[in-house]
MARBA-3410 file (N, C-alpha, C, O; in Angstrom, 1 decimal):
232
-79.2,-29.1,19.8,-79.0,-29.5,18.4,-78.5,-31.0,18.3,-77.8,-31.5,19.2 ~ -78.9,-31.6,17.2,-78.4,-33.0,17.0,-77.0,-32.9,16.3,-76.9,-32.4,15.2 ~ -76.0,-33.5,16.9,-74.7,-33.5,16.4,-73.8,-34.7,16.8,-74.2,-35.4,17.7 ~ -72.7,-34.8,16.2,-71.8,-35.9,16.5,-70.9,-35.5,17.8,-70.4,-34.4,17.8 ~ -70.9,-36.4,18.7,-70.1,-36.1,20.0,-69.6,-37.4,20.5,-70.1,-38.5,20.1
-68.6,-37.4,21.4,-68.0,-38.6,21.9,-68.9,-39.2,23.0,-69.6,-38.5,23.7 ~ -68.7,-40.5,23.2,-69.3,-41.2,24.3,-68.3,-42.1,24.9,-67.5,-42.8,24.2 ~ -68.2,-42.2,26.2,-67.2,-43.0,26.9,-67.9,-44.1,27.7,-68.7,-43.9,28.5 ~ -67.4,-45.3,27.4,-67.9,-46.5,28.1,-67.1,-46.7,29.4,-65.9,-47.1,29.3 ~ -67.7,-46.5,30.5,-67.0,-46.5,31.8,-66.5,-48.0,32.1,-65.5,-48.2,32.8
-67.2,-48.9,31.6,-66.8,-50.3,31.8,-65.5,-50.7,31.1,-64.7,-51.4,31.6 ~ -65.4,-50.1,29.9,-64.1,-50.4,29.2,-63.0,-49.5,29.6,-61.8,-49.9,29.4 ~ -63.2,-48.3,30.2,-62.2,-47.4,30.6,-61.3,-48.0,31.7,-61.8,-48.5,32.7 ~ -60.0,-47.9,31.5,-59.1,-48.4,32.5,-58.5,-47.3,33.3,-57.6,-47.5,34.2 ~ -58.9,-46.1,33.1,-58.5,-44.9,34.0,-57.1,-44.4,33.7,-56.5,-43.8,34.6
-56.6,-44.7,32.5,-55.2,-44.3,32.2,-55.0,-42.8,32.0,-54.0,-42.2,32.2 ~ -56.1,-42.1,31.6,-56.1,-40.6,31.5,-55.5,-40.1,30.2,-55.3,-38.9,30.0 ~ -55.2,-41.0,29.2,-54.6,-40.6,28.0,-55.5,-39.7,27.1,-55.1,-38.8,26.5 ~ -56.8,-40.1,27.2,-57.8,-39.3,26.5,-57.9,-37.9,27.0,-58.1,-37.0,26.2 ~ -57.8,-37.7,28.3,-57.9,-36.4,28.9,-56.7,-35.5,28.4,-56.9,-34.3,28.2
-55.6,-36.2,28.3,-54.4,-35.4,27.8,-54.5,-35.1,26.4,-54.0,-34.0,25.9 ~ -55.1,-36.0,25.6,-55.2,-35.8,24.2,-56.3,-34.7,23.8,-56.2,-34.1,22.8 ~ -57.2,-34.5,24.7,-58.3,-33.6,24.5,-57.9,-32.1,24.8,-57.8,-31.7,26.0 ~ -57.5,-31.4,23.8,-57.0,-30.1,24.0,-58.1,-29.0,24.4,-57.7,-27.9,24.8 ~ -59.3,-29.4,24.3,-60.4,-28.5,24.6,-60.8,-28.6,26.1,-61.5,-27.7,26.6
-60.3,-29.6,26.7,-60.7,-29.8,28.2,-62.0,-30.4,28.4,-62.7,-30.2,29.4 ~ -62.6,-31.1,27.3,-63.9,-31.6,27.5,-63.9,-32.9,28.3,-64.9,-33.3,28.9 ~ -62.8,-33.6,28.4,-62.7,-34.8,29.1,-61.9,-34.7,30.4,-60.8,-34.0,30.4 ~ -62.4,-35.2,31.5,-61.7,-35.2,32.8,-61.8,-36.6,33.4,-62.5,-37.4,33.0 ~ -61.1,-36.7,34.5,-61.1,-38.0,35.3,-62.1,-37.8,36.5,-61.9,-36.9,37.3
-63.1,-38.7,36.5,-64.1,-38.6,37.6,-64.1,-40.0,38.3,-64.5,-41.0,37.7 ~ -63.7,-40.0,39.6,-63.6,-41.3,40.3,-62.8,-42.4,39.6,-63.2,-43.5,39.6 ~ -61.7,-41.9,39.1,-60.8,-42.8,38.4,-61.1,-43.3,37.0,-60.5,-44.1,36.4 ~ -62.2,-42.7,36.4,-62.6,-43.0,35.1,-62.8,-41.8,34.2,-63.1,-40.7,34.8 ~ -62.5,-41.9,32.9,-62.7,-40.7,32.0,-64.2,-40.4,31.9,-65.0,-41.3,31.9
-64.4,-39.1,31.8,-65.8,-38.7,31.6,-65.9,-37.4,30.8,-65.0,-36.5,30.8 ~ -66.9,-37.3,30.0,-67.2,-36.1,29.2,-67.7,-35.0,30.1,-68.9,-35.1,30.6 ~ -67.0,-34.0,30.4,-67.3,-33.0,31.4,-68.4,-32.0,30.9,-69.3,-31.6,31.6 ~ -68.2,-31.6,29.6,-69.1,-30.6,29.1,-69.3,-30.8,27.6,-68.3,-31.0,26.9 ~ -70.5,-30.9,27.2,-70.8,-31.2,25.8,-70.2,-30.0,24.9,-69.7,-30.3,23.8
-70.4,-28.8,25.4,-70.0,-27.6,24.5,-68.5,-27.5,24.4,-68.0,-26.6,23.7 ~ -67.7,-28.3,25.2,-66.3,-28.3,25.0,-65.8,-29.3,24.0,-64.7,-29.3,23.5 ~ -66.7,-30.2,23.6,-66.3,-31.3,22.6,-66.5,-30.9,21.2,-67.7,-30.6,20.8 ~ -65.5,-30.8,20.4,-65.6,-30.4,19.0,-66.0,-31.5,18.1,-66.3,-31.2,16.9 ~ -66.1,-32.7,18.6,-66.6,-33.8,17.7,-65.6,-34.3,16.7,-65.9,-35.1,15.8
-64.3,-33.9,16.9,-63.3,-34.3,15.9,-62.6,-35.6,16.3,-62.0,-36.3,15.5 ~ -62.6,-35.9,17.6,-62.1,-37.2,18.0,-60.7,-37.5,18.2,-60.2,-38.6,18.0 ~ -59.9,-36.4,18.5,-58.4,-36.7,18.7,-58.2,-37.6,19.9,-57.2,-38.2,20.1 ~ -59.2,-37.7,20.8,-59.1,-38.6,21.9,-59.2,-40.0,21.6,-58.7,-40.9,22.3 ~ -59.9,-40.3,20.5,-60.2,-41.7,20.1,-58.9,-42.6,19.9,-58.8,-43.6,20.5
-58.0,-42.1,19.1,-56.8,-42.9,18.9,-55.9,-43.1,20.1,-55.2,-44.0,20.2 ~ -56.1,-42.1,21.1,-55.3,-42.2,22.3,-55.8,-43.3,23.3,-55.1,-43.8,24.1 ~ -57.1,-43.7,23.1,-57.6,-44.7,24.1,-57.1,-46.1,23.8,-57.3,-46.6,22.7 ~ -56.5,-46.8,24.7,-55.9,-48.1,24.4,-57.0,-49.2,24.6,-56.7,-50.4,24.2 ~ -58.2,-48.9,25.1,-59.1,-50.0,25.4,-60.4,-49.8,24.5,-61.3,-50.7,24.6
-60.4,-48.8,23.6,-61.6,-48.7,22.7,-62.8,-48.2,23.5,-64.0,-48.6,23.1 ~ -62.6,-47.5,24.6,-63.8,-47.1,25.4,-64.5,-45.9,24.8,-65.6,-45.6,25.3 ~ -63.9,-45.2,23.8,-64.5,-44.0,23.3,-65.0,-44.2,21.9,-64.4,-44.8,21.1 ~ -66.2,-43.7,21.7,-66.8,-43.8,20.3,-67.6,-42.5,20.0,-67.8,-41.7,20.9 ~ -68.0,-42.4,18.7,-68.9,-41.3,18.4,-70.3,-41.7,18.4,-70.6,-42.8,18.1
-71.2,-40.8,18.9,-72.6,-41.0,18.8,-73.3,-39.7,18.2,-72.7,-38.6,18.3 ~ -74.5,-39.9,17.7,-75.3,-38.7,17.2,-76.4,-38.5,18.3,-77.2,-39.4,18.5 ~ -76.4,-37.4,19.0,-77.4,-37.1,20.0,-77.6,-35.6,20.1,-76.8,-34.8,19.6 ~ -78.6,-35.3,20.9,-78.8,-33.9,21.2,-77.7,-33.4,22.2,-77.5,-34.0,23.2 ~ -77.0,-32.3,21.8,-75.9,-31.8,22.6,-75.8,-30.3,22.3,-76.1,-29.9,21.2
-75.3,-29.6,23.3,-75.0,-28.2,23.1,-73.9,-28.1,22.0,-73.0,-28.9,21.8 ~ -74.0,-27.0,21.2,-73.0,-26.7,20.1,-71.7,-26.5,20.7,-71.5,-26.0,21.8 ~ -70.7,-26.9,20.0,-69.3,-26.6,20.4,-69.1,-25.1,20.6,-69.4,-24.3,19.7 ~ -68.5,-24.7,21.7,-68.4,-23.3,22.0,-66.9,-23.0,22.2,-66.3,-23.1,23.2 ~ -66.2,-22.6,21.0,-64.8,-22.4,21.0,-64.4,-21.2,22.0,-63.4,-21.2,22.6
-65.3,-20.2,22.0,-65.0,-19.0,22.9,-65.0,-19.5,24.4,-64.2,-19.0,25.1 ~ -65.9,-20.4,24.8,-65.9,-20.9,26.1,-64.6,-21.7,26.4,-64.0,-21.6,27.5 ~ -64.2,-22.5,25.4,-63.0,-23.3,25.6,-61.8,-22.4,25.8,-60.9,-22.6,26.7 ~ -61.7,-21.3,24.9,-60.5,-20.4,25.1,-60.6,-19.7,26.4,-59.5,-19.5,27.0 ~ -61.8,-19.2,26.9,-61.8,-18.6,28.2,-61.4,-19.5,29.3,-60.8,-19.0,30.2
-61.8,-20.8,29.2,-61.4,-21.7,30.3,-59.9,-21.9,30.3,-59.3,-22.0,31.4 ~ -59.3,-21.9,29.1,-57.9,-22.1,29.0,-57.1,-20.9,29.6,-56.1,-21.1,30.3 ~ -57.7,-19.7,29.3,-57.0,-18.5,29.9,-57.1,-18.5,31.4,-56.1,-18.1,32.1 ~ -58.2,-19.0,31.9,-58.4,-19.1,33.4,-57.3,-20.0,34.0,-56.9,-19.8,35.1 ~ -57.0,-21.1,33.2,-56.1,-22.1,33.7,-54.6,-21.7,33.4,-53.7,-22.4,33.8
-54.4,-20.6,32.8,-53.1,-20.1,32.5,-52.5,-20.6,31.2,-51.3,-20.4,31.0 ~ -53.3,-21.2,30.3,-52.9,-21.6,29.0,-53.0,-20.5,28.1,-54.1,-20.1,27.6 ~ -51.9,-19.9,27.7,-51.9,-18.7,26.8,-52.5,-19.1,25.5,-52.3,-20.1,24.9 ~ -53.3,-18.1,24.9,-53.9,-18.3,23.6,-55.2,-19.1,23.6,-56.2,-18.6,23.1 ~ -55.2,-20.2,24.2,-56.4,-21.0,24.2,-56.8,-21.5,22.8,-56.1,-21.3,21.8
-57.9,-22.1,22.7,-58.4,-22.6,21.4,-57.7,-23.8,20.9,-56.9,-24.3,21.6 ~ -58.0,-24.2,19.7,-57.5,-25.4,19.0,-56.0,-25.1,18.7,-55.7,-24.1,18.0 ~ -55.1,-26.0,19.1,-53.7,-25.8,18.7,-53.4,-25.8,17.3,-52.4,-25.2,16.8 ~ -54.3,-26.3,16.5,-54.2,-26.3,15.0,-54.4,-24.9,14.4,-54.0,-24.7,13.3 ~ -55.0,-24.0,15.2,-55.2,-22.7,14.7,-54.2,-21.7,15.3,-54.3,-20.5,14.9
-53.3,-22.1,16.1,-52.3,-21.2,16.8,-51.3,-20.7,15.7,-50.7,-21.5,15.0 ~ -51.2,-19.4,15.7,-50.3,-18.8,14.7,-48.8,-18.9,15.2,-48.5,-18.7,16.4 ~ -47.9,-19.2,14.3,-46.5,-19.3,14.6,-45.7,-19.0,13.3,-46.3,-19.1,12.2 ~ -44.5,-18.6,13.4,-43.6,-18.4,12.3,-42.7,-19.5,12.2,-42.0,-19.9,13.1 ~ -42.5,-20.0,11.0,-41.6,-21.1,10.7,-40.5,-20.6,9.8,-40.8,-20.0,8.7
-39.3,-20.8,10.1,-38.1,-20.4,9.3,-37.6,-21.6,8.5,-36.9,-22.5,9.1 ~ -37.9,-21.7,7.2,-37.4,-22.8,6.4,-36.0,-22.7,6.1,-35.4,-21.6,6.1 ~ -35.3,-23.8,5.8,-34.0,-23.8,5.3,-34.0,-23.4,3.8,-34.8,-23.7,3.1 ~ -32.9,-22.6,3.5,-32.7,-22.2,2.1,-32.2,-23.4,1.2,-31.3,-24.0,1.6 ~ -32.9,-23.6,0.1,-32.5,-24.7,-0.7,-32.2,-24.2,-2.1,-32.7,-23.2,-2.5
-31.3,-24.9,-2.8,-31.0,-24.6,-4.2,-32.2,-25.0,-5.0,-32.9,-26.0,-4.8 ~ -32.4,-24.2,-6.0,-33.5,-24.4,-6.9,-33.3,-25.7,-7.7,-32.3,-26.0,-8.3 ~ -34.3,-26.6,-7.6,-34.3,-27.9,-8.3,-35.6,-28.1,-8.9,-36.7,-27.6,-8.5 ~ -35.6,-28.9,-10.0,-36.9,-29.2,-10.7,-37.3,-30.6,-10.2,-36.6,-31.6,-10.5 ~ -38.4,-30.7,-9.6,-38.9,-32.0,-9.1,-40.3,-32.3,-9.7,-41.2,-31.5,-9.6
-40.4,-33.4,-10.4,-41.6,-33.8,-11.0,-42.7,-34.3,-10.1,-42.3,-34.9,-9.0 ~ -43.9,-34.1,-10.4,-45.0,-34.6,-9.5,-45.0,-36.1,-9.6,-44.8,-36.7,-10.7 ~ -45.4,-36.7,-8.5,-45.5,-38.2,-8.4,-46.9,-38.6,-8.4,-47.2,-39.8,-8.2 ~ -47.9,-37.7,-8.5,-49.3,-38.0,-8.4,-49.7,-38.9,-9.6,-49.3,-38.7,-10.7 ~ -50.5,-40.0,-9.3,-50.8,-41.0,-10.2,-52.2,-41.1,-10.6,-52.6,-41.8,-11.5
-53.1,-40.2,-10.0,-54.5,-40.3,-10.3,-55.2,-39.0,-10.0,-54.6,-38.1,-9.3 ~ -56.4,-38.8,-10.5,-57.3,-37.7,-10.2,-58.7,-38.1,-10.2,-59.1,-38.9,-11.1 ~ -59.6,-37.6,-9.2,-59.3,-36.7,-8.2,-58.6,-37.2,-7.0,-58.4,-38.4,-6.9 ~ -58.2,-36.4,-6.0,-57.5,-36.8,-4.9,-58.3,-36.6,-3.6,-58.0,-37.2,-2.6 ~ -59.2,-35.6,-3.6,-60.0,-35.4,-2.4,-60.9,-36.6,-2.0,-61.6,-37.1,-2.8
-60.9,-37.0,-0.7,-61.7,-38.1,-0.3,-63.1,-37.9,-0.6,-63.8,-38.9,-1.0 ~ -63.6,-36.7,-0.6,-65.1,-36.5,-0.8,-65.4,-36.7,-2.3,-66.5,-37.0,-2.6 ~ -64.4,-36.5,-3.2,-64.7,-36.6,-4.6,-64.3,-37.9,-5.3,-64.8,-38.2,-6.3 ~ -63.4,-38.7,-4.7,-62.8,-39.8,-5.3,-63.9,-40.9,-5.4,-64.7,-41.1,-4.4 ~ -64.0,-41.7,-6.5,-64.9,-42.8,-6.5,-64.5,-43.9,-5.6,-63.4,-44.1,-5.2
-65.5,-44.8,-5.2,-65.2,-45.9,-4.4,-64.6,-47.1,-5.1,-64.0,-48.0,-4.5 ~ -64.8,-47.1,-6.4,-64.2,-48.1,-7.3,-63.5,-47.4,-8.5,-64.1,-46.5,-9.1 ~ -62.3,-47.8,-8.7,-61.5,-47.3,-9.8,-60.4,-48.3,-10.2,-59.8,-48.9,-9.3 ~ -60.0,-48.4,-11.5,-58.9,-49.3,-11.9,-57.6,-49.1,-11.1,-56.9,-50.0,-10.9 ~ -57.3,-47.8,-10.8,-56.0,-47.6,-10.2,-55.9,-47.9,-8.7,-54.8,-47.9,-8.1
-57.1,-48.3,-8.1,-57.1,-48.8,-6.7,-56.5,-50.3,-6.7,-55.9,-50.6,-5.7 ~ -56.7,-51.0,-7.7,-56.4,-52.5,-7.7,-54.9,-52.7,-7.6,-54.1,-52.3,-8.4 ~ -54.6,-53.4,-6.5,-53.1,-53.7,-6.3,-52.3,-52.5,-5.8,-51.1,-52.6,-5.8 ~ -52.9,-51.4,-5.4,-52.2,-50.2,-5.1,-51.7,-50.2,-3.6,-52.3,-50.9,-2.8 ~ -50.8,-49.3,-3.4,-50.5,-48.9,-2.1,-51.1,-47.6,-1.9,-50.9,-46.6,-2.6
-52.0,-47.5,-0.8,-52.9,-46.3,-0.7,-52.3,-45.3,0.4,-51.9,-45.7,1.5 ~ -52.2,-44.1,-0.1,-51.8,-43.0,0.8,-53.0,-42.2,1.2,-53.7,-41.7,0.3 ~ -53.3,-42.0,2.5,-54.4,-41.1,3.0,-53.8,-40.0,3.8,-53.3,-40.3,4.9 ~ -53.8,-38.8,3.3,-53.0,-37.7,4.0,-53.9,-36.5,4.3,-54.9,-36.2,3.6 ~ -53.6,-35.9,5.4,-54.2,-34.6,5.8,-53.7,-33.6,4.8,-52.6,-33.6,4.3
-54.6,-32.7,4.5,-54.3,-31.6,3.5,-53.0,-30.9,3.7,-52.2,-30.7,2.8 ~ -52.8,-30.5,5.0,-51.6,-29.7,5.3,-50.3,-30.4,5.2,-49.3,-29.7,5.1 ~ -50.3,-31.7,5.2,-49.0,-32.4,5.2,-48.1,-32.1,4.0,-46.9,-32.0,4.2 ~ -48.7,-32.0,2.9,-47.9,-31.8,1.7,-47.3,-30.4,1.7,-46.2,-30.2,1.0 ~ -47.8,-29.5,2.4,-47.3,-28.1,2.5,-46.2,-28.1,3.5,-45.2,-27.3,3.4
-46.4,-28.8,4.6,-45.4,-28.8,5.7,-44.2,-29.6,5.4,-43.1,-29.2,5.8 ~ -44.3,-30.7,4.8,-43.2,-31.6,4.6,-42.6,-31.5,3.2,-43.3,-31.8,2.2 ~ -41.4,-31.0,3.1,-40.8,-30.6,1.8,-40.7,-31.7,0.8,-40.9,-31.5,-0.4 ~ -40.4,-32.9,1.2,-40.2,-34.1,0.3,-41.4,-35.0,0.2,-41.3,-36.2,0.0 ~ -42.6,-34.4,0.3,-43.8,-35.2,0.4,-44.0,-36.0,-0.9,-44.4,-37.2,-0.7
-43.8,-35.5,-2.0,-44.0,-36.3,-3.3,-43.0,-37.5,-3.3,-43.4,-38.6,-3.7 ~ -41.8,-37.2,-3.0,-40.8,-38.3,-3.1,-40.9,-39.3,-2.0,-40.8,-40.5,-2.2 ~ -41.2,-38.9,-0.8,-41.3,-39.8,0.4,-42.6,-40.5,0.6,-42.7,-41.5,1.2 ~ -43.7,-39.9,0.1,-45.0,-40.5,0.4,-45.9,-40.7,-0.9,-46.4,-41.8,-1.1 ~ -46.0,-39.7,-1.8,-46.9,-39.9,-3.0,-46.3,-40.9,-4.0,-47.0,-41.7,-4.6
-45.0,-41.0,-4.1,-44.4,-41.9,-5.1,-44.8,-43.3,-4.9,-44.8,-43.9,-3.9 ~ -45.3,-43.9,-6.0,-45.8,-45.2,-6.1,-47.0,-45.5,-5.2,-47.2,-46.7,-4.8 ~ -47.7,-44.5,-4.9,-49.0,-44.6,-4.1,-50.1,-44.0,-4.9,-50.0,-43.1,-5.7 ~ -51.3,-44.4,-4.6,-52.6,-43.8,-5.0,-52.9,-42.9,-3.8,-52.9,-43.3,-2.6 ~ -53.2,-41.6,-4.0,-53.2,-40.6,-3.0,-54.7,-40.1,-2.8,-55.3,-39.7,-3.7
-55.1,-40.1,-1.5,-56.4,-39.5,-1.1,-56.0,-38.4,0.0,-55.2,-38.7,0.9 ~ -56.7,-37.2,-0.1,-56.4,-36.2,0.9,-57.7,-35.6,1.4,-58.7,-35.7,0.8 ~ -57.6,-35.1,2.7,-58.8,-34.5,3.3,-58.5,-33.9,4.6,-57.4,-34.0,5.1 ~ -59.5,-33.2,5.1,-59.3,-32.5,6.5,-60.6,-32.7,7.2,-61.6,-32.0,6.8 ~ -60.7,-33.5,8.2,-61.9,-33.7,9.0,-62.5,-32.4,9.6,-63.7,-32.3,9.8
-61.6,-31.5,9.9,-62.1,-30.3,10.5,-62.8,-29.3,9.5,-63.8,-28.8,9.8 ~ -62.2,-29.2,8.3,-62.8,-28.3,7.3,-64.0,-29.0,6.6,-65.0,-28.3,6.3 ~ -63.9,-30.3,6.4,-65.0,-31.0,5.7,-66.2,-31.3,6.6,-67.3,-31.4,6.2 ~ -65.9,-31.4,7.9,-66.9,-31.7,8.9,-67.7,-33.0,8.5,-69.0,-33.0,8.7 ~ -67.0,-34.0,8.0,-67.7,-35.3,7.7,-66.9,-36.4,8.3,-65.7,-36.3,8.6
-67.6,-37.5,8.4,-66.9,-38.8,8.9,-66.5,-39.5,7.6,-67.3,-40.1,6.9 ~ -65.2,-39.6,7.4,-64.7,-40.3,6.2,-64.8,-41.8,6.3,-64.6,-42.4,5.2 ~ -65.0,-42.3,7.5,-64.8,-43.8,7.6,-65.8,-44.6,6.7,-65.3,-45.7,6.2 ~ -67.0,-44.2,6.5,-67.9,-45.0,5.6,-67.4,-45.1,4.2,-67.4,-46.2,3.6 ~ -66.9,-43.9,3.6,-66.4,-44.0,2.2,-65.1,-44.8,2.2,-64.9,-45.5,1.2
-64.2,-44.6,3.1,-63.0,-45.3,3.1,-63.2,-46.8,3.3,-62.5,-47.6,2.7 ~ -64.2,-47.2,4.0,-64.6,-48.6,4.2,-64.9,-49.2,2.8,-64.5,-50.3,2.5 ~ -65.7,-48.4,2.0,-66.1,-48.9,0.7,-64.9,-49.0,-0.2,-64.8,-50.0,-1.0 ~ -64.1,-48.1,-0.1,-62.8,-48.2,-1.0,-62.0,-49.4,-0.6,-61.5,-50.1,-1.5 ~ -61.8,-49.6,0.7,-61.0,-50.8,1.1,-61.7,-52.1,0.8,-61.0,-53.1,0.5
-63.0,-52.1,1.0,-63.7,-53.4,0.8,-63.9,-53.7,-0.7,-63.9,-54.9,-1.1 ~ -64.0,-52.7,-1.6,-64.3,-53.0,-3.0,-63.1,-53.1,-3.9,-63.2,-53.4,-5.1 ~ -61.9,-52.9,-3.3,-60.7,-52.9,-4.2,-59.6,-53.7,-3.5,-59.6,-53.9,-2.3 ~ -58.6,-54.1,-4.3,-57.5,-54.9,-3.8,-56.4,-53.9,-3.3,-55.4,-53.6,-4.1 ~ -56.5,-53.5,-2.1,-55.5,-52.5,-1.5,-54.4,-53.3,-0.8,-54.7,-54.1,0.0
-53.1,-53.1,-1.2,-52.0,-53.8,-0.6,-51.6,-53.3,0.7,-51.3,-54.1,1.6 ~ -51.6,-52.0,0.9,-51.2,-51.3,2.1,-51.8,-50.0,2.3,-52.2,-49.4,1.3 ~ -51.8,-49.4,3.5,-52.3,-48.1,3.7,-51.3,-47.3,4.5,-50.7,-47.8,5.5 ~ -51.0,-46.1,4.1,-50.1,-45.2,4.8,-51.0,-43.9,5.1,-51.5,-43.3,4.2 ~ -51.1,-43.6,6.4,-51.7,-42.4,6.8,-50.7,-41.3,7.3,-49.8,-41.6,8.1
-50.7,-40.2,6.6,-49.8,-39.1,7.0,-50.7,-38.0,7.6,-51.5,-37.4,6.9 ~ -50.5,-37.6,8.8,-51.2,-36.6,9.5,-50.3,-35.6,10.1,-49.1,-35.8,10.2 ~ -50.9,-34.4,10.5,-50.1,-33.4,11.2,-50.2,-33.7,12.7,-51.1,-34.5,13.1 ~ -49.4,-33.0,13.5,-49.4,-33.2,14.9,-50.6,-32.6,15.6,-50.8,-32.9,16.8 ~ -51.3,-31.8,14.9,-52.4,-31.0,15.5,-53.6,-31.9,15.9,-53.8,-32.9,15.2
-54.4,-31.6,16.9,-55.4,-32.5,17.3,-56.5,-32.9,16.3,-56.9,-34.1,16.3 ~ -56.9,-32.0,15.4,-58.0,-32.3,14.5,-57.6,-33.4,13.6,-58.5,-34.1,13.0 ~ -56.3,-33.7,13.3,-55.9,-34.8,12.5,-56.2,-36.1,13.1,-56.1,-37.2,12.4 ~ -56.4,-36.2,14.4,-56.8,-37.4,15.0,-58.1,-38.0,14.4,-58.3,-39.2,14.4 ~ -59.0,-37.1,13.9,-60.2,-37.5,13.3,-59.9,-38.3,12.0,-60.6,-39.3,11.8
-58.9,-37.9,11.3,-58.5,-38.6,10.1,-58.0,-40.0,10.4,-58.3,-41.0,9.8 ~ -57.1,-40.1,11.4,-56.4,-41.3,11.8,-57.5,-42.3,12.3,-57.5,-43.5,12.0 ~ -58.5,-41.8,13.1,-59.5,-42.7,13.6,-60.4,-43.2,12.5,-60.8,-44.3,12.5 ~ -60.7,-42.3,11.5,-61.6,-42.8,10.4,-60.9,-43.9,9.6,-61.6,-44.8,9.2 ~ -59.6,-43.8,9.4,-58.9,-44.9,8.7,-58.9,-46.2,9.5,-59.1,-47.3,9.0
-58.7,-46.1,10.8,-58.7,-47.3,11.7,-60.1,-47.9,11.7,-60.2,-49.2,11.6 ~ -61.1,-47.1,11.7,-62.4,-47.7,11.8,-62.8,-48.3,10.4,-63.4,-49.4,10.4 ~ -62.3,-47.7,9.3,-62.6,-48.3,8.0,-61.9,-49.6,7.8,-62.4,-50.5,7.2 ~ -60.6,-49.7,8.3,-59.9,-50.9,8.2,-60.6,-52.0,8.9,-60.7,-53.2,8.4 ~ -61.1,-51.8,10.1,-61.8,-52.7,10.9,-63.1,-53.2,10.2,-63.4,-54.4,10.1
-63.9,-52.2,9.7,-65.2,-52.4,9.0,-65.0,-53.1,7.7,-65.9,-53.8,7.3 ~ -63.9,-53.0,7.0,-63.7,-53.6,5.7,-63.6,-55.2,5.8,-63.8,-55.8,4.8 ~ -63.2,-55.6,7.0,-63.1,-57.1,7.1,-61.8,-57.7,6.5,-61.6,-58.9,6.4 ~ -60.9,-56.8,6.2,-59.7,-57.2,5.6,-58.5,-56.9,6.5,-58.5,-56.0,7.3 ~ -57.4,-57.7,6.3,-56.2,-57.5,7.1,-55.2,-56.7,6.2,-54.5,-57.4,5.4
-55.1,-55.4,6.3,-54.3,-54.6,5.4,-53.2,-53.9,6.3,-53.6,-53.3,7.2 ~ -52.0,-54.1,6.0,-50.9,-53.4,6.8,-51.2,-51.9,6.7,-51.5,-51.3,5.7 ~ -51.0,-51.2,7.9,-51.2,-49.8,8.0,-50.1,-49.1,8.7,-49.7,-49.6,9.8 ~ -49.7,-48.0,8.2,-48.6,-47.2,8.8,-49.1,-45.8,9.0,-49.7,-45.2,8.2 ~ -48.9,-45.3,10.3,-49.3,-43.9,10.7,-48.0,-43.1,10.8,-47.1,-43.4,11.6
-48.0,-42.0,10.1,-46.8,-41.1,10.1,-47.3,-39.7,10.6,-48.4,-39.2,10.1 ~ -46.6,-39.1,11.5,-47.0,-37.8,12.1,-46.0,-36.7,11.7,-44.8,-37.0,11.9 ~ -46.4,-35.6,11.2,-45.5,-34.5,10.7,-45.8,-33.3,11.7,-46.9,-33.0,12.0 ~ -44.7,-32.6,12.0,-44.8,-31.4,12.9,-45.2,-30.2,12.0,-45.1,-30.2,10.8 ~ -45.6,-29.1,12.7,-46.0,-28.0,11.9,-44.8,-27.3,11.3,-45.0,-26.4,10.4
-43.6,-27.6,11.7,-42.4,-27.0,11.1,-41.8,-28.0,10.2,-40.6,-27.8,9.8 ~ -42.5,-29.0,9.8,-42.1,-29.9,8.7,-41.2,-31.1,9.0,-40.5,-31.6,8.2 ~ -41.1,-31.4,10.3,-40.3,-32.6,10.7,-41.1,-33.8,10.8,-42.3,-33.8,11.2 ~ -40.5,-35.0,10.6,-41.2,-36.3,10.8,-41.1,-36.6,12.2,-40.0,-36.9,12.7 ~ -42.2,-36.6,12.9,-42.1,-36.8,14.4,-42.2,-38.3,14.8,-41.5,-38.7,15.7
-43.1,-39.0,14.1,-43.4,-40.4,14.7,-43.8,-41.2,13.5,-44.5,-40.8,12.5 ~ -43.5,-42.5,13.6,-44.0,-43.5,12.6,-44.4,-44.8,13.3,-43.6,-45.3,14.1 ~ -45.6,-45.2,13.1,-46.1,-46.4,13.8,-46.7,-47.4,12.8,-47.4,-47.0,11.8 ~ -46.5,-48.6,12.9,-47.0,-49.7,12.1,-48.3,-50.2,12.7,-48.5,-50.4,13.9 ~ -49.3,-50.4,11.7,-50.6,-50.8,12.1,-51.3,-50.0,13.2,-52.1,-50.4,14.0
-50.9,-48.6,13.2,-51.5,-47.7,14.1,-51.1,-47.8,15.5,-51.7,-47.1,16.4 ~ -50.1,-48.7,15.8,-49.7,-48.9,17.2,-48.5,-48.0,17.6,-48.0,-48.1,18.7
END
């Protein structure tokens, strides 16, 4: 079948192995000191390995490839002793929240629609804005999401795993056609959110503009894990 899958440039690869660690499906391994795609059917095409690569050796291509086989990935993980297997983003767990006193908090949302797939590429509220691009789950996991992230931002949300689309082309048009002051990306710690981060980075490069970018990572139990400026 024709589908999106990663490609690794061995000339650019420095052999650091970070992409292999980032690939939770086990599709990437080290062969003769260089990263290599070991099995097409282990690659889900979401690209969590792309942001991990320091040399830009990994890219997406459209080619004939075996369909992603989650059952095979899970079986391989069980053989290696990794309990549960499969995508970490689908692993079930119980989260015990802190009890809070009831408070009334107003929405900080400044525009509609918010889904990346639905939002126009040109709109008056984009001009001079601070842009927030967030994974769907972040607002549910992080309790103060409206106050800490949505406030004074124009908000776009999406999930590359559920939408199964490459957001980078539309985001490029939004960045190129409007006066965006800054971009904040809020993602979950799960691998599939790497696709959102990569799409934003690619859009920033393709826009031809120098726009400050902040990457924030949230844990599945609602903690702020990491914050990076300009994606570094």
